[in-house]
A tleap script that builds the chain and sets N, CA, C and O, in Angstrom:
source leaprc.protein.ff14SB
mol = sequence {
  NMET GLU ILE PRO LEU ARG ARG MET LYS VAL
  GLN GLN GLN GLY ARG ILE LYS ALA VAL LYS
  ALA LYS GLY GLU LEU GLY ARG ARG ILE ARG
  ASP MET GLY LEU ILE PRO GLY THR GLU PHE
  ILE ILE VAL GLY ARG ALA PRO LEU TYR ASP
  PRO VAL ALA LEU LYS MET LYS GLY PHE THR
  LEU THR LEU ARG ASN SER GLU ALA ASP PHE
  ILE THR CYS GLU VAL SER CASP
}
set mol.1.N position { -5.477 -1.494 14.226 }
set mol.1.CA position { -3.968 -1.828 14.358 }
set mol.1.C position { -3.377 -1.273 13.157 }
set mol.1.O position { -3.952 -1.398 12.075 }
set mol.2.N position { -2.177 -0.619 13.279 }
set mol.2.CA position { -1.368 0.010 12.315 }
set mol.2.C position { -0.172 -0.888 11.830 }
set mol.2.O position { 0.507 -1.446 12.692 }
set mol.3.N position { 0.128 -1.061 10.481 }
set mol.3.CA position { 1.120 -1.782 10.105 }
set mol.3.C position { 1.613 -1.295 8.801 }
set mol.3.O position { 0.815 -0.655 8.117 }
set mol.4.N position { 2.818 -1.500 8.347 }
set mol.4.CA position { 3.253 -1.163 7.092 }
set mol.4.C position { 2.574 -1.823 5.882 }
set mol.4.O position { 2.080 -2.929 6.100 }
set mol.5.N position { 2.488 -1.409 4.858 }
set mol.5.CA position { 1.726 -2.007 3.611 }
set mol.5.C position { 2.451 -3.176 3.347 }
set mol.5.O position { 1.797 -4.162 3.005 }
set mol.6.N position { 3.864 -3.283 3.451 }
set mol.6.CA position { 4.643 -4.542 3.222 }
set mol.6.C position { 4.306 -5.728 3.788 }
set mol.6.O position { 4.510 -6.800 3.218 }
set mol.7.N position { 3.717 -5.613 5.054 }
set mol.7.CA position { 3.515 -6.844 5.959 }
set mol.7.C position { 1.957 -7.230 5.877 }
set mol.7.O position { 1.569 -8.125 6.628 }
set mol.8.N position { 1.113 -6.659 5.077 }
set mol.8.CA position { -0.219 -7.073 4.787 }
set mol.8.C position { -0.279 -8.324 4.054 }
set mol.8.O position { 0.599 -8.587 3.232 }
set mol.9.N position { -1.223 -9.101 4.277 }
set mol.9.CA position { -1.419 -10.502 3.577 }
set mol.9.C position { -2.383 -10.471 2.412 }
set mol.9.O position { -3.256 -9.603 2.390 }
set mol.10.N position { -2.294 -11.230 1.586 }
set mol.10.CA position { -3.307 -11.290 0.441 }
set mol.10.C position { -4.830 -11.302 1.023 }
set mol.10.O position { -5.144 -11.944 2.026 }
set mol.11.N position { -5.645 -10.586 0.335 }
set mol.11.CA position { -6.969 -10.614 0.740 }
set mol.11.C position { -7.320 -9.770 1.994 }
set mol.11.O position { -8.469 -9.730 2.434 }
set mol.12.N position { -6.350 -9.143 2.515 }
set mol.12.CA position { -6.583 -8.204 3.756 }
set mol.12.C position { -6.864 -7.043 3.347 }
set mol.12.O position { -6.233 -6.563 2.406 }
set mol.13.N position { -7.847 -6.368 3.958 }
set mol.13.CA position { -8.299 -4.982 3.450 }
set mol.13.C position { -7.581 -3.927 4.441 }
set mol.13.O position { -7.146 -4.332 5.519 }
set mol.14.N position { -7.469 -2.655 4.091 }
set mol.14.CA position { -6.916 -1.703 4.976 }
set mol.14.C position { -7.263 -0.220 4.465 }
set mol.14.O position { -7.852 -0.063 3.395 }
set mol.15.N position { -6.927 0.713 5.162 }
set mol.15.CA position { -6.964 1.988 4.954 }
set mol.15.C position { -5.630 2.833 5.109 }
set mol.15.O position { -4.925 2.708 6.110 }
set mol.16.N position { -5.313 3.710 4.061 }
set mol.16.CA position { -3.900 4.254 4.278 }
set mol.16.C position { -3.936 5.313 5.384 }
set mol.16.O position { -4.786 6.201 5.441 }
set mol.17.N position { -3.010 5.151 6.192 }
set mol.17.CA position { -2.990 6.077 7.512 }
set mol.17.C position { -2.042 7.217 7.215 }
set mol.17.O position { -2.376 8.374 7.469 }
set mol.18.N position { -0.798 6.904 6.652 }
set mol.18.CA position { 0.187 7.883 6.405 }
set mol.18.C position { 1.088 7.492 5.250 }
set mol.18.O position { 1.206 6.303 4.953 }
set mol.19.N position { 1.666 8.354 4.651 }
set mol.19.CA position { 2.943 8.123 3.612 }
set mol.19.C position { 3.996 9.009 4.163 }
set mol.19.O position { 3.959 10.239 4.206 }
set mol.20.N position { 5.015 8.161 4.609 }
set mol.20.CA position { 6.230 8.737 5.300 }
set mol.20.C position { 7.368 9.099 4.374 }
set mol.20.O position { 8.360 9.663 4.835 }
set mol.21.N position { 7.269 8.785 3.009 }
set mol.21.CA position { 8.214 9.224 1.947 }
set mol.21.C position { 8.371 10.630 1.712 }
set mol.21.O position { 7.364 11.337 1.693 }
set mol.22.N position { 9.428 11.090 1.543 }
set mol.22.CA position { 9.746 12.589 1.258 }
set mol.22.C position { 10.020 12.684 -0.260 }
set mol.22.O position { 10.249 11.743 -1.020 }
set mol.23.N position { 9.958 13.907 -0.533 }
set mol.23.CA position { 10.702 14.174 -1.832 }
set mol.23.C position { 9.976 13.720 -3.073 }
set mol.23.O position { 8.748 13.653 -3.140 }
set mol.24.N position { 10.890 13.380 -4.155 }
set mol.24.CA position { 10.271 12.776 -5.236 }
set mol.24.C position { 9.521 11.418 -5.100 }
set mol.24.O position { 8.566 11.158 -5.832 }
set mol.25.N position { 9.956 10.593 -4.186 }
set mol.25.CA position { 9.280 9.319 -3.944 }
set mol.25.C position { 7.937 9.590 -3.305 }
set mol.25.O position { 6.918 9.048 -3.734 }
set mol.26.N position { 7.930 10.371 -2.348 }
set mol.26.CA position { 6.680 10.743 -1.707 }
set mol.26.C position { 5.701 11.448 -2.568 }
set mol.26.O position { 4.525 11.347 -2.219 }
set mol.27.N position { 5.975 12.167 -3.664 }
set mol.27.CA position { 5.115 12.815 -4.431 }
set mol.27.C position { 4.552 11.768 -5.527 }
set mol.27.O position { 3.381 11.729 -5.903 }
set mol.28.N position { 5.504 11.000 -5.933 }
set mol.28.CA position { 4.943 9.742 -6.936 }
set mol.28.C position { 4.121 8.873 -6.352 }
set mol.28.O position { 3.190 8.436 -7.028 }
set mol.29.N position { 4.295 8.414 -4.907 }
set mol.29.CA position { 3.266 7.682 -4.274 }
set mol.29.C position { 1.996 8.304 -4.200 }
set mol.29.O position { 0.989 7.652 -4.478 }
set mol.30.N position { 1.918 9.655 -3.809 }
set mol.30.CA position { 0.695 10.342 -3.685 }
set mol.30.C position { 0.029 10.605 -5.095 }
set mol.30.O position { -1.193 10.564 -5.233 }
set mol.31.N position { 0.851 10.862 -6.078 }
set mol.31.CA position { 0.453 11.055 -7.370 }
set mol.31.C position { -0.463 9.654 -8.002 }
set mol.31.O position { -1.362 9.732 -8.839 }
set mol.32.N position { 0.017 8.461 -7.384 }
set mol.32.CA position { -0.611 7.124 -7.708 }
set mol.32.C position { -2.044 6.956 -6.959 }
set mol.32.O position { -2.748 5.965 -7.154 }
set mol.33.N position { -2.381 7.930 -6.155 }
set mol.33.CA position { -3.668 7.953 -5.466 }
set mol.33.C position { -3.581 7.301 -3.988 }
set mol.33.O position { -4.595 7.073 -3.328 }
set mol.34.N position { -2.375 7.046 -3.568 }
set mol.34.CA position { -2.099 6.672 -2.228 }
set mol.34.C position { -1.992 7.689 -1.333 }
set mol.34.O position { -0.912 8.191 -1.023 }
set mol.35.N position { -3.132 8.049 -0.865 }
set mol.35.CA position { -3.076 9.276 0.104 }
set mol.35.C position { -3.980 8.774 1.304 }
set mol.35.O position { -4.857 7.917 1.197 }
set mol.36.N position { -3.631 9.436 2.449 }
set mol.36.CA position { -4.455 9.042 3.661 }
set mol.36.C position { -5.885 8.951 3.464 }
set mol.36.O position { -6.526 9.858 2.934 }
set mol.37.N position { -6.438 7.791 3.912 }
set mol.37.CA position { -7.920 7.636 3.936 }
set mol.37.C position { -8.378 6.662 2.734 }
set mol.37.O position { -9.516 6.194 2.713 }
set mol.38.N position { -7.478 6.402 1.793 }
set mol.38.CA position { -7.922 5.494 0.731 }
set mol.38.C position { -7.962 4.176 1.105 }
set mol.38.O position { -6.969 3.636 1.593 }
set mol.39.N position { -9.173 3.497 0.901 }
set mol.39.CA position { -9.297 2.049 1.296 }
set mol.39.C position { -8.814 1.194 0.061 }
set mol.39.O position { -8.888 1.622 -1.091 }
set mol.40.N position { -8.342 0.023 0.370 }
set mol.40.CA position { -7.840 -0.934 -0.652 }
set mol.40.C position { -7.746 -2.373 -0.157 }
set mol.40.O position { -7.895 -2.643 1.035 }
set mol.41.N position { -7.534 -3.156 -0.951 }
set mol.41.CA position { -7.359 -4.800 -0.652 }
set mol.41.C position { -6.244 -5.113 -1.303 }
set mol.41.O position { -6.048 -4.738 -2.459 }
set mol.42.N position { -5.340 -5.886 -0.576 }
set mol.42.CA position { -4.259 -6.768 -1.259 }
set mol.42.C position { -4.718 -7.939 -2.042 }
set mol.42.O position { -5.191 -8.936 -1.497 }
set mol.43.N position { -4.579 -7.816 -3.312 }
set mol.43.CA position { -5.040 -8.860 -4.391 }
set mol.43.C position { -3.951 -9.993 -4.740 }
set mol.43.O position { -4.319 -11.077 -5.191 }
set mol.44.N position { -2.671 -9.713 -4.523 }
set mol.44.CA position { -1.745 -10.529 -4.956 }
set mol.44.C position { -0.274 -10.161 -4.568 }
set mol.44.O position { 0.008 -9.007 -4.248 }
set mol.45.N position { 0.605 -11.103 -4.599 }
set mol.45.CA position { 2.015 -10.952 -4.401 }
set mol.45.C position { 2.791 -11.732 -5.469 }
set mol.45.O position { 2.280 -12.718 -6.000 }
set mol.46.N position { 3.894 -11.345 -5.757 }
set mol.46.CA position { 4.851 -12.171 -6.676 }
set mol.46.C position { 5.272 -13.349 -5.839 }
set mol.46.O position { 5.138 -13.372 -4.616 }
set mol.47.N position { 5.835 -14.414 -6.618 }
set mol.47.CA position { 6.372 -15.512 -5.809 }
set mol.47.C position { 7.567 -15.284 -4.730 }
set mol.47.O position { 7.869 -16.112 -3.871 }
set mol.48.N position { 8.138 -14.144 -4.900 }
set mol.48.CA position { 9.214 -13.774 -3.935 }
set mol.48.C position { 8.690 -12.729 -3.213 }
set mol.48.O position { 9.535 -12.018 -2.669 }
set mol.49.N position { 7.470 -12.415 -3.042 }
set mol.49.CA position { 6.733 -11.450 -2.220 }
set mol.49.C position { 6.969 -9.984 -2.590 }
set mol.49.O position { 6.692 -9.022 -1.874 }
set mol.50.N position { 7.582 -9.943 -3.944 }
set mol.50.CA position { 7.736 -8.354 -4.241 }
set mol.50.C position { 7.611 -8.500 -5.883 }
set mol.50.O position { 8.357 -9.188 -6.578 }
set mol.51.N position { 6.698 -7.841 -6.266 }
set mol.51.CA position { 6.023 -6.611 -5.746 }
set mol.51.C position { 4.731 -7.112 -5.137 }
set mol.51.O position { 4.503 -8.322 -5.148 }
set mol.52.N position { 3.833 -6.220 -4.581 }
set mol.52.CA position { 2.605 -6.309 -3.936 }
set mol.52.C position { 1.678 -5.582 -4.781 }
set mol.52.O position { 1.956 -4.446 -5.168 }
set mol.53.N position { 0.346 -6.295 -5.164 }
set mol.53.CA position { -0.500 -5.727 -5.948 }
set mol.53.C position { -1.840 -5.423 -5.123 }
set mol.53.O position { -2.375 -6.339 -4.499 }
set mol.54.N position { -2.346 -4.204 -5.127 }
set mol.54.CA position { -3.451 -3.892 -4.352 }
set mol.54.C position { -4.508 -3.213 -5.375 }
set mol.54.O position { -4.167 -2.599 -6.386 }
set mol.55.N position { -5.952 -3.438 -4.922 }
set mol.55.CA position { -6.827 -3.054 -5.790 }
set mol.55.C position { -7.640 -1.776 -5.067 }
set mol.55.O position { -8.121 -2.025 -3.962 }
set mol.56.N position { -7.812 -0.551 -5.560 }
set mol.56.CA position { -8.197 0.584 -4.915 }
set mol.56.C position { -8.934 1.427 -5.970 }
set mol.56.O position { -8.486 1.463 -7.116 }
set mol.57.N position { -9.984 2.070 -5.653 }
set mol.57.CA position { -10.613 3.068 -6.558 }
set mol.57.C position { -10.818 2.432 -7.981 }
set mol.57.O position { -10.720 3.076 -9.025 }
set mol.58.N position { -11.123 1.059 -7.899 }
set mol.58.CA position { -11.618 0.628 -9.322 }
set mol.58.C position { -10.407 0.128 -10.085 }
set mol.58.O position { -10.677 -0.424 -11.152 }
set mol.59.N position { -9.153 0.208 -9.759 }
set mol.59.CA position { -8.153 -0.195 -10.514 }
set mol.59.C position { -6.987 -1.153 -9.719 }
set mol.59.O position { -6.962 -1.034 -8.494 }
set mol.60.N position { -6.172 -1.949 -10.252 }
set mol.60.CA position { -5.005 -2.673 -9.539 }
set mol.60.C position { -3.763 -1.832 -9.787 }
set mol.60.O position { -3.441 -1.314 -10.856 }
set mol.61.N position { -3.119 -1.780 -8.634 }
set mol.61.CA position { -1.660 -1.072 -8.595 }
set mol.61.C position { -0.748 -1.938 -7.999 }
set mol.61.O position { -1.069 -2.578 -6.998 }
set mol.62.N position { 0.420 -2.036 -8.535 }
set mol.62.CA position { 1.569 -2.745 -7.950 }
set mol.62.C position { 2.583 -1.955 -7.516 }
set mol.62.O position { 2.872 -0.938 -8.146 }
set mol.63.N position { 3.249 -2.316 -6.392 }
set mol.63.CA position { 4.159 -1.335 -5.607 }
set mol.63.C position { 5.464 -2.364 -5.373 }
set mol.63.O position { 5.245 -3.556 -5.157 }
set mol.64.N position { 6.564 -1.942 -5.415 }
set mol.64.CA position { 7.796 -2.512 -4.953 }
set mol.64.C position { 7.643 -2.418 -3.369 }
set mol.64.O position { 7.002 -1.499 -2.857 }
set mol.65.N position { 8.321 -3.507 -2.551 }
set mol.65.CA position { 8.270 -3.478 -1.266 }
set mol.65.C position { 9.097 -2.292 -0.659 }
set mol.65.O position { 8.823 -1.873 0.465 }
set mol.66.N position { 10.135 -1.739 -1.425 }
set mol.66.CA position { 10.852 -0.840 -0.794 }
set mol.66.C position { 9.972 0.560 -0.992 }
set mol.66.O position { 10.307 1.547 -0.336 }
set mol.67.N position { 8.867 0.629 -1.887 }
set mol.67.CA position { 7.952 1.770 -1.921 }
set mol.67.C position { 6.932 1.497 -0.774 }
set mol.67.O position { 6.634 2.413 -0.008 }
set mol.68.N position { 6.426 0.331 -0.650 }
set mol.68.CA position { 5.423 -0.158 0.392 }
set mol.68.C position { 5.875 0.264 1.737 }
set mol.68.O position { 5.081 0.789 2.518 }
set mol.69.N position { 7.153 0.053 2.052 }
set mol.69.CA position { 7.753 0.434 3.333 }
set mol.69.C position { 7.242 1.648 4.006 }
set mol.69.O position { 7.020 1.690 5.216 }
set mol.70.N position { 7.040 2.746 3.097 }
set mol.70.CA position { 6.866 4.019 3.540 }
set mol.70.C position { 5.352 4.285 3.686 }
set mol.70.O position { 4.971 5.439 3.882 }
set mol.71.N position { 4.509 3.306 3.602 }
set mol.71.CA position { 3.062 3.549 3.575 }
set mol.71.C position { 2.746 2.845 4.819 }
set mol.71.O position { 3.084 1.667 4.931 }
set mol.72.N position { 2.039 3.538 5.908 }
set mol.72.CA position { 1.532 3.064 7.128 }
set mol.72.C position { 0.081 2.745 6.752 }
set mol.72.O position { -0.524 3.506 5.997 }
set mol.73.N position { -0.547 1.551 7.293 }
set mol.73.CA position { -1.870 1.248 6.920 }
set mol.73.C position { -2.559 0.910 8.192 }
set mol.73.O position { -1.934 0.460 9.153 }
set mol.74.N position { -3.967 1.144 8.213 }
set mol.74.CA position { -4.831 0.725 9.352 }
set mol.74.C position { -5.576 -0.502 8.900 }
set mol.74.O position { -6.284 -0.471 7.893 }
set mol.75.N position { -5.431 -1.517 9.589 }
set mol.75.CA position { -6.170 -2.801 9.292 }
set mol.75.C position { -7.125 -3.091 10.564 }
set mol.75.O position { -6.929 -2.541 11.648 }
set mol.76.N position { -8.146 -3.980 10.339 }
set mol.76.CA position { -8.898 -4.295 11.253 }
set mol.76.C position { -8.234 -5.775 11.885 }
set mol.76.O position { -7.598 -6.484 11.106 }
set mol.77.N position { -8.386 -6.150 13.142 }
set mol.77.CA position { -7.779 -7.533 13.543 }
set mol.77.C position { -8.464 -8.506 13.049 }
set mol.77.O position { -8.128 -9.670 13.265 }
savepdb mol mol.pdb
quit
């Protein structure tokens, strides 16, 4: 099943399917290592659900929901 990164729950695992951001934002997201095929797990969310923290490639990364909206993920049911 494919869903936006923003809709994933804590402890849910996924794989990046696509990054739909263009321009500078798209480049910045890809520079952080968020490229198609990358596996990750959601490790936490702030009290108001923004930002989201994910662990991938041995480090933890936080993203604003406005950035996470551009990332489509593949998750298992």
